[in-house]
C-alpha positions as CSV (number, residue, x, y, z in Angstrom):
1,M,167.0,105.0,197.0
2,R,166.0,106.5,193.7
3,R,168.9,104.7,192.0
4,G,168.0,101.4,193.6
5,A,164.5,101.8,192.4
6,K,165.7,102.3,188.9
7,I,167.9,99.2,189.0
8,A,165.0,97.0,190.2
9,T,162.7,98.2,187.4
10,G,165.4,97.4,184.8
11,V,165.6,93.8,186.1
12,V,161.9,93.4,185.5
13,A,162.2,94.7,182.0
14,A,165.0,92.3,181.3
15,T,163.1,89.4,182.6
16,L,160.2,90.3,180.3
17,V,162.4,90.6,177.4
18,G,163.7,87.1,178.0
19,A,160.3,85.7,178.3
20,A,158.8,87.5,175.3
21,G,161.5,86.3,172.9
22,V,160.6,87.4,169.4
23,G,158.2,90.1,170.5
24,A,160.7,91.8,172.7
25,Y,161.1,94.9,170.6
26,S,157.6,96.1,171.5
27,L,158.0,95.8,175.3
28,V,159.5,98.2,177.8
29,D,163.2,98.4,177.4
30,A,164.1,101.6,179.3
31,V,163.0,103.8,182.3
32,T,163.0,107.5,182.7
33,D,165.0,109.2,185.4
34,T,161.7,109.7,187.2
35,G,161.1,105.9,187.4
36,E,158.4,105.8,184.6
37,A,158.6,103.2,181.9
38,Q,159.2,104.3,178.3
39,A,157.8,102.2,175.3
40,A,160.3,101.1,172.7
41,P,159.8,102.9,169.4
42,V,157.6,101.2,166.8
43,R,159.8,99.4,164.2
44,T,159.7,100.7,160.7
45,G,161.1,99.6,157.4
46,P,160.7,96.3,155.5
47,P,160.5,93.1,157.6
48,T,163.8,91.2,157.9
49,A,164.3,87.8,156.4
50,D,163.9,86.2,159.8
51,E,160.6,88.1,160.4
52,T,159.3,87.1,157.0
53,E,160.2,83.4,157.5
54,R,158.8,83.3,161.0
55,T,155.5,85.2,160.1
56,A,154.8,82.9,157.1
57,R,155.5,79.8,159.1
58,D,153.3,80.8,162.0
59,F,150.4,81.9,159.7
60,L,150.4,78.7,157.7
61,A,150.7,76.6,160.8
62,A,147.7,78.3,162.4
63,W,145.7,78.0,159.1
64,A,146.6,74.3,158.8
65,G,145.7,73.7,162.4
66,G,142.3,75.3,162.1
67,D,143.2,78.1,164.5
68,T,141.5,80.8,162.5
69,A,141.7,83.5,165.2
70,R,145.5,83.1,165.5
71,A,146.0,83.0,161.8
72,A,143.8,86.1,161.2
73,A,145.7,88.0,164.0
74,L,148.9,87.5,162.0
75,T,147.5,89.5,159.1
76,T,146.9,93.2,158.3
77,D,143.1,92.7,158.3
78,A,142.1,90.3,161.0
79,G,138.3,90.7,160.4
80,A,138.4,89.9,156.6
81,A,141.0,87.2,157.0
82,G,139.0,85.5,159.8
83,T,135.9,85.5,157.7
84,A,137.7,84.2,154.6
85,L,139.6,81.5,156.5
86,T,136.4,80.3,158.2
87,G,134.7,80.2,154.8
88,Y,137.6,78.1,153.5
89,R,136.5,75.3,155.8
90,E,132.7,75.9,156.0
91,T,131.7,77.1,152.5
92,A,134.6,75.7,150.4
93,H,134.3,72.5,152.5
94,V,138.1,72.0,153.0
95,E,138.4,69.3,155.7
96,Q,142.2,69.3,156.0
97,V,144.9,71.5,154.5
98,A,148.7,71.2,154.4
99,F,151.3,73.6,153.1
100,K,154.8,73.4,151.8
101,R,156.7,76.7,151.9
102,G,158.9,77.7,149.0
103,T,162.0,79.9,149.1
104,A,161.1,83.5,149.9
105,E,161.8,86.2,147.4
106,G,162.2,89.2,149.6
107,A,159.0,89.6,151.5
108,K,157.0,87.3,149.2
109,V,156.7,83.7,150.3
110,P,155.4,81.1,147.8
111,F,153.7,78.0,149.1
112,S,152.0,74.9,147.7
113,V,148.6,73.8,149.0
114,T,147.2,70.3,149.4
115,A,143.5,70.6,150.4
116,H,141.2,67.7,151.1
117,V,137.7,68.8,150.1
118,A,134.6,66.9,151.3
119,Y,131.1,67.6,150.1
120,G,128.5,65.1,151.2
121,D,129.9,61.7,150.2
122,K,132.2,63.3,147.5
123,R,135.9,63.7,148.4
124,S,138.8,65.0,146.4
125,T,142.4,66.2,146.9
126,W,142.9,69.7,145.5
127,T,146.4,71.0,144.9
128,Y,147.5,74.4,143.8
129,D,150.2,77.1,144.3
130,S,149.7,80.4,146.1
131,A,151.8,83.1,147.8
132,L,151.7,85.6,150.6
133,E,153.6,88.8,151.3
134,V,154.9,89.9,154.7
135,V,154.7,93.6,155.5
136,R,155.4,95.8,158.5
137,G,152.2,96.7,160.4
138,R,151.7,100.5,160.2
139,T,150.6,101.0,163.9
140,T,152.3,98.0,165.6
141,G,155.4,97.7,163.7
142,K,154.9,93.9,163.7
143,A,155.6,91.7,160.7
144,L,152.2,90.6,159.3
145,V,150.8,88.8,156.3
146,D,149.4,91.4,153.9
147,W,145.9,90.1,153.7
148,R,144.0,89.7,150.4
149,P,141.7,87.0,149.0
150,A,144.5,85.8,146.6
151,V,146.3,84.4,149.6
152,L,143.5,81.7,149.8
153,H,143.8,81.1,146.0
154,P,145.7,83.2,143.4
155,K,142.6,83.6,141.2
156,L,140.5,85.2,143.9
157,T,139.9,89.0,143.4
158,P,138.8,91.5,146.1
159,G,135.4,90.6,147.5
160,Q,135.5,87.0,146.2
161,T,135.2,83.9,148.3
162,L,135.4,80.2,147.6
163,R,132.3,77.9,147.6
164,T,132.0,74.2,146.9
165,G,128.7,72.8,145.6
166,P,126.8,71.5,142.6
167,S,127.5,73.2,139.3
168,G,124.9,75.6,138.0
169,T,124.7,74.1,134.5
170,P,123.7,70.4,134.5
171,Q,125.0,68.3,131.7
172,V,122.0,67.5,129.6
173,A,122.0,66.6,126.0
174,I,118.7,68.0,124.5
175,T,117.4,66.3,121.4
176,D,114.7,66.7,118.9
177,R,111.8,64.3,118.6
178,D,113.9,61.8,116.7
179,G,116.7,61.7,119.3
180,R,119.2,63.9,117.4
181,E,121.0,66.4,119.7
182,I,119.9,70.0,119.1
183,S,122.8,72.1,117.8
184,E,122.7,75.8,118.9
185,S,124.5,76.7,115.7
186,D,121.9,75.0,113.6
187,Y,118.9,76.2,115.6
188,P,119.9,79.6,117.1
189,S,116.3,80.4,118.1
190,L,116.4,77.5,120.5
191,T,119.5,78.7,122.3
192,P,117.8,80.8,125.0
193,L,115.5,77.8,125.8
194,L,118.2,75.3,126.4
195,P,119.5,76.5,129.8
196,A,115.9,76.7,131.1
197,L,115.3,73.1,129.9
198,R,118.5,71.8,131.4
199,K,117.8,73.5,134.8
200,R,114.2,72.3,135.0
201,F,114.6,68.8,133.7
202,A,118.2,67.9,134.7
203,E,117.2,65.4,137.4
204,K,114.4,63.9,135.3
205,A,116.7,63.5,132.4
206,G,119.1,61.4,134.5
207,S,121.7,64.1,135.0
208,T,123.6,64.7,138.2
209,P,125.6,68.0,138.5
210,A,129.3,68.1,139.0
211,I,130.5,69.2,142.5
212,E,132.9,72.1,141.9
213,V,134.9,74.7,143.8
214,R,134.2,78.1,142.4
215,A,135.0,81.7,143.1
216,E,131.9,83.9,143.8
217,G,131.1,87.4,144.8
218,G,133.1,90.5,144.1
219,T,132.9,92.7,141.1
220,A,134.7,90.5,138.6
221,P,132.3,88.5,136.4
222,T,132.3,84.8,137.2
223,A,129.6,83.5,134.9
224,G,130.9,81.1,132.3
225,R,134.3,80.7,134.0
226,P,135.6,77.2,134.6
227,P,135.6,76.0,138.2
228,L,138.8,76.2,140.2
229,H,138.5,72.5,141.1
230,T,136.1,69.6,140.3
231,V,135.5,67.5,143.3
232,A,133.3,65.0,141.4
233,P,132.3,65.0,137.7
234,G,128.7,65.2,136.8
235,K,126.7,62.6,135.0
236,P,125.1,63.7,131.7
237,G,121.5,63.1,130.9
238,T,119.3,63.2,127.8
239,L,116.1,65.2,127.3
240,R,114.0,64.6,124.3
241,T,111.8,67.5,123.1
242,T,109.0,67.6,120.6
243,I,111.0,69.7,118.1
244,G,110.9,68.4,114.5
245,A,114.2,69.0,112.6
246,A,112.6,69.8,109.2
247,A,110.1,72.2,110.7
248,Q,112.6,74.0,112.9
249,R,115.1,74.4,110.0
250,A,112.4,75.9,107.9
251,A,111.2,78.2,110.7
252,E,114.8,79.5,111.3
253,S,115.2,80.2,107.6
254,A,111.8,81.9,107.2
255,V,112.2,84.3,110.1
256,S,115.7,85.2,109.1
257,R,114.3,87.1,106.0
258,H,112.8,89.7,108.4
259,A,114.4,92.1,110.9
260,D,111.7,91.0,113.4
261,A,109.4,88.0,113.0
262,S,108.3,85.0,115.1
263,V,106.7,81.6,114.3
264,V,105.5,78.5,116.1
265,A,104.3,75.2,114.6
266,V,102.4,72.5,116.6
267,K,101.0,69.1,115.9
268,A,97.3,69.6,115.9
269,S,96.2,66.2,117.2
270,T,98.6,66.3,120.2
271,G,99.8,69.8,120.9
272,E,103.4,68.9,120.4
273,I,105.5,72.0,119.5
274,L,107.4,71.2,116.3
275,A,109.2,74.5,115.8
276,V,109.9,77.8,117.6
277,A,111.8,80.6,115.9
278,N,112.5,84.3,116.3
279,A,114.4,86.6,114.0
280,K,115.8,88.6,117.0
281,R,118.3,86.8,119.2
282,T,117.4,87.9,122.7
283,E,116.6,86.2,126.0
284,F,113.0,87.2,125.6
285,N,111.1,84.8,123.4
286,P,108.2,86.6,121.6
287,A,107.1,83.4,119.8
288,L,106.2,81.9,123.2
289,S,105.9,84.8,125.6
290,G,104.9,87.8,123.4
291,Q,101.7,89.7,124.3
292,T,100.2,91.7,121.4
293,A,96.9,92.1,119.6
294,P,96.5,89.3,117.0
295,G,94.2,91.2,114.7
296,S,91.8,89.3,112.5
297,T,93.3,85.9,113.2
298,L,91.2,86.0,116.3
299,K,88.1,86.0,114.1
300,I,88.5,82.2,114.2
301,V,87.4,82.3,117.8
302,T,84.8,85.0,117.2
303,S,83.3,82.9,114.4
304,A,83.2,79.8,116.5
305,L,81.1,81.8,119.0
306,L,78.8,83.3,116.4
307,L,78.3,79.8,114.8
308,E,77.6,78.2,118.2
309,Q,75.0,80.8,119.2
310,G,73.3,80.8,115.8
311,K,74.2,84.4,115.2
312,A,75.7,83.5,111.8
313,S,76.1,80.6,109.4
314,P,78.5,80.3,106.4
315,G,75.9,80.8,103.7
316,K,73.7,83.3,105.5
317,P,73.9,86.9,104.2
318,L,75.9,89.3,106.4
319,P,76.6,92.6,104.6
320,C,80.1,94.1,104.8
321,P,79.7,97.9,104.9
322,K,82.6,100.4,104.8
323,T,82.1,101.3,108.4
324,A,80.3,100.1,111.5
325,T,79.6,101.8,114.8
326,Y,79.5,100.2,118.2
327,G,80.9,102.5,120.9
328,M,83.1,103.9,118.2
329,T,83.4,103.8,114.4
330,F,85.3,100.8,112.8
331,H,86.4,100.4,109.2
332,N,87.8,97.8,106.9
333,V,91.3,97.7,105.4
334,E,91.4,100.1,102.5
335,S,87.7,101.0,103.3
336,S,86.5,98.0,101.3
337,E,82.9,96.9,101.3
338,N,80.6,94.1,100.1
339,P,76.9,94.7,100.7
340,G,75.8,91.3,99.4
341,A,78.4,89.2,101.3
342,T,77.7,86.0,103.2
343,F,79.3,85.2,106.5
344,A,81.8,82.8,104.8
345,Q,82.7,85.6,102.4
346,D,83.2,88.1,105.3
347,F,85.5,85.6,107.0
348,A,87.5,85.0,103.8
349,A,87.8,88.7,103.0
350,S,88.5,89.5,106.7
351,C,85.6,92.1,106.9
352,N,85.8,93.9,110.2
353,T,82.5,95.7,109.9
354,A,80.4,92.5,109.4
355,F,81.7,91.2,112.7
356,I,81.2,94.5,114.5
357,G,77.6,94.6,113.3
358,L,76.9,91.5,115.5
359,A,78.5,92.9,118.7
360,G,75.2,93.9,120.1
361,Q,73.9,90.4,120.0
362,L,76.6,89.0,122.3
363,S,77.0,89.3,126.0
364,D,80.0,91.1,127.3
365,D,81.7,87.9,128.5
366,A,80.7,85.7,125.7
367,L,83.9,85.9,123.7
368,A,86.1,85.5,126.8
369,T,84.2,82.4,127.7
370,E,84.5,80.9,124.2
371,A,88.2,81.6,124.1
372,R,88.8,79.9,127.5
373,D,86.3,77.0,127.4
374,V,86.8,75.8,123.8
375,F,90.2,77.1,122.8
376,G,92.0,76.9,126.1
377,L,93.2,80.5,126.0
378,G,94.0,82.0,129.3
379,L,94.3,78.6,131.1
380,E,97.6,77.8,132.8
381,W,99.6,76.0,130.1
382,K,102.4,73.8,131.2
383,A,104.6,73.5,128.1
384,G,107.8,72.7,129.9
385,V,109.2,76.2,129.3
386,P,107.7,79.6,130.3
387,T,104.8,80.7,128.0
388,F,102.2,83.4,127.9
389,D,98.9,81.6,127.3
390,G,96.7,84.2,125.7
391,S,94.2,86.7,127.1
392,V,90.7,87.6,126.0
393,P,89.2,89.8,128.7
394,S,85.5,90.4,129.1
395,D,84.6,93.9,127.9
396,G,81.7,96.0,126.9
397,G,81.0,98.8,124.4
398,A,83.8,99.6,122.0
399,G,86.1,97.3,123.9
400,K,83.9,94.3,123.1
401,A,83.6,95.2,119.5
402,A,87.4,95.7,119.2
403,A,88.0,92.3,120.8
404,M,85.8,90.6,118.2
405,I,88.4,91.5,115.5
406,G,91.4,90.8,117.7
407,Q,92.1,94.4,118.8
408,G,91.5,96.2,122.1
409,R,92.8,94.4,125.1
410,V,93.2,91.0,123.5
411,Q,96.8,89.7,123.8
412,M,98.3,86.7,121.9
413,N,101.5,85.3,120.5
414,P,102.3,82.9,117.7
415,L,102.1,79.9,120.1
416,N,98.5,80.9,121.1
417,M,97.4,81.4,117.5
418,A,99.0,78.2,116.2
419,S,97.0,76.5,118.9
420,V,93.8,78.2,117.8
421,A,94.3,76.9,114.2
422,A,95.2,73.4,115.6
423,T,92.0,73.4,117.7
424,V,89.9,73.9,114.6
425,R,91.8,71.2,112.7
426,A,91.6,68.7,115.5
427,G,88.1,69.7,116.7
428,S,89.3,70.1,120.3
429,F,92.0,71.9,122.3
430,H,95.3,70.1,122.9
431,Q,97.6,72.1,125.1
432,P,100.9,72.8,123.3
433,Y,104.0,71.4,125.0
434,L,107.8,71.2,124.2
435,V,108.6,68.4,126.7
436,D,106.3,65.4,127.1
437,P,104.4,65.6,130.4
438,S,105.3,62.1,131.3
439,V,108.9,63.3,131.9
440,D,107.9,65.1,135.1
441,G,104.3,64.2,135.7
442,R,102.8,67.6,134.6
443,T,99.1,67.8,134.1
444,L,98.3,69.6,130.9
445,A,95.6,72.2,130.7
446,R,92.2,71.0,129.4
447,A,89.5,73.1,127.8
448,A,86.0,72.6,129.2
449,R,84.5,71.3,126.0
450,P,85.4,70.6,122.3
451,L,84.0,72.4,119.3
452,P,80.6,71.1,118.4
453,P,81.1,68.9,115.3
454,Q,78.9,71.1,113.1
455,V,80.8,74.3,114.2
456,A,84.2,72.6,113.7
457,G,83.1,71.5,110.2
458,D,81.9,75.0,109.3
459,L,85.1,76.6,110.6
460,R,87.3,74.2,108.6
461,A,85.3,75.0,105.5
462,M,85.6,78.7,106.0
463,M,89.4,78.5,106.7
464,H,89.9,76.3,103.6
465,R,88.0,78.9,101.5
466,T,90.3,81.6,102.9
467,A,93.3,79.5,102.1
468,V,92.4,78.9,98.4
469,S,90.5,82.0,97.4
470,G,90.6,84.5,100.2
471,T,93.2,86.8,101.8
472,A,95.5,83.8,102.5
473,A,95.4,82.4,99.0
474,K,98.7,83.9,97.8
475,A,100.7,82.6,100.7
476,M,99.1,79.1,100.7
477,S,99.4,78.6,97.0
478,G,101.0,75.3,96.1
479,L,100.3,73.6,99.4
480,D,98.3,70.4,99.0
481,G,96.4,68.4,101.6
482,D,93.8,69.5,104.0
483,T,94.5,73.2,104.4
484,G,92.9,76.2,106.2
485,A,94.2,79.7,107.0
486,K,93.3,83.1,108.4
487,T,95.2,86.4,108.0
488,G,95.3,89.4,110.3
489,S,96.6,93.0,110.5
490,A,96.7,94.4,114.0
491,E,97.0,98.1,114.4
492,V,99.4,99.3,117.1
493,D,99.6,102.8,118.5
494,G,102.7,104.6,117.3
495,Q,103.3,102.3,114.4
496,T,102.9,103.5,110.8
497,A,102.2,100.0,109.6
498,P,100.1,97.3,111.4
499,N,101.6,94.0,112.6
500,G,101.1,91.2,110.1
501,W,99.6,88.0,111.4
502,F,98.9,84.6,109.8
503,T,97.8,81.3,111.1
504,A,97.1,78.1,109.1
505,Y,97.1,74.4,109.1
506,R,98.1,71.7,106.6
507,D,96.9,68.2,107.5
508,D,98.1,67.6,111.1
509,V,100.4,70.6,111.5
510,A,99.3,74.1,112.4
511,A,101.5,77.2,112.5
512,A,101.2,80.9,113.2
513,A,103.5,83.9,112.7
514,V,103.7,87.6,113.4
515,V,105.8,90.2,111.6
516,P,105.8,93.4,113.6
517,G,105.2,96.4,111.3
518,G,104.8,93.9,108.5
519,G,101.5,95.3,107.2
520,H,99.1,92.9,105.6
521,G,99.4,89.5,107.2
522,G,99.1,87.5,104.0
523,D,102.0,89.3,102.5
524,S,104.4,89.4,105.5
525,A,103.6,86.6,107.9
526,G,101.9,84.3,105.4
527,P,105.1,83.2,103.6
528,V,106.7,82.4,107.0
529,V,103.9,80.1,108.0
530,A,103.7,78.5,104.5
531,A,107.4,77.7,104.5
532,V,107.1,75.9,107.8
533,L,104.0,74.0,106.7
534,R,105.7,73.0,103.4
535,A,108.7,71.6,105.3
536,S,106.4,69.7,107.8
């Protein structure tokens, strides 16, 4: 009876072998003399040519048929393969795919791919060549596809997937105010601004992005690499900026003479930005987004406040002593003094102590209010690119006194100070902008009120005096037309030399510059501003 039992069991095994076909080697093929089944040994060694051909055929057929689970089960990493094959249809948007196998070279099987990609109403046929390799499963002994992302596409590296969608860089030709395309080689300072402009205004400029298949994820860098396939080409657009070619060329040249310098020019009557340049080529744009004390250039705003409140007038005596104390002791550059000075002379000579002497006659929030309500500083500017829009906080004691001469917690950049000079020239604040607000319907910031006509006239006269016979005279020499200027030297903790500042206007163009560590503003930043005004 024991022998009969053994014979019956063997028949079952044989029947299973016949039914299982290609997988027979992994089923029971023997019994022990006790009647217990014994598993066949796991196959080892390289897969045979038949196994390689059959595994490649079955894997590609399952992939083409959309049977992701079956295709993934035929690989060495079913989880990763299943995720990638699902993504091939869902994130790469491949509607249909067909394969043509090539002649195997050992365990490697080349194949060509014809993929039909559909994204929205865009459709395209994508053809490329790839390959797979068949290996022996370590635990099962089965012939399996050695899974790696390169099976999906040969340019995929570990961790990468395929994604179809709009290109990240819209095709937008950016031009100057006269319609000439801006060249990054001619205007390197504008290079960091161009991607932001393209991204923000692409649709308004008439641009539509290309639909592309790209590799993403993983550790290999993908930025700047061409797409793997273009489903539909984009439509280029054109965006006109307010940049003036002559002013921008002059600005680029002027800042290049310094290791670190920034300059901005604006049209006083409109706020249009004519030039933006920085000596340092970084993503951060100090000309538009810098935040540092502007020194005595802010005395323009302080003077407007003093004139409005009747605390000073151009011809009224206002002594300039060597030092002045208000919460702390302040001094003038080189400890200069002029006991018989008038307010206009104090302004032209940039006397700190004369201004500090009036601090006690002002409320703690007076300067902050003047800066905001008349000069638009601290309002939300909408220039078309990111900007820092100035800050003059309310303060008391020594902080109030320091703010009056552009120190303490006051923060500005060349864009802000060019706008201050432009406000004096025009008589009212015009928010600076690089792209006309009509392009996207932006509402520009508006100051609460203009400069009173008498105050505007007095300020223009004082700035003109500074430009022709004061601290700005050397830099402004030779510039004709209606001119006005103000210098500044802002002390910064840890620096041996102060930052040099200069702001000025010539007719309808105003400009401002800063040279970090430049010392006296008239000597360092002054020539930068003058070069831009001369070209404009």
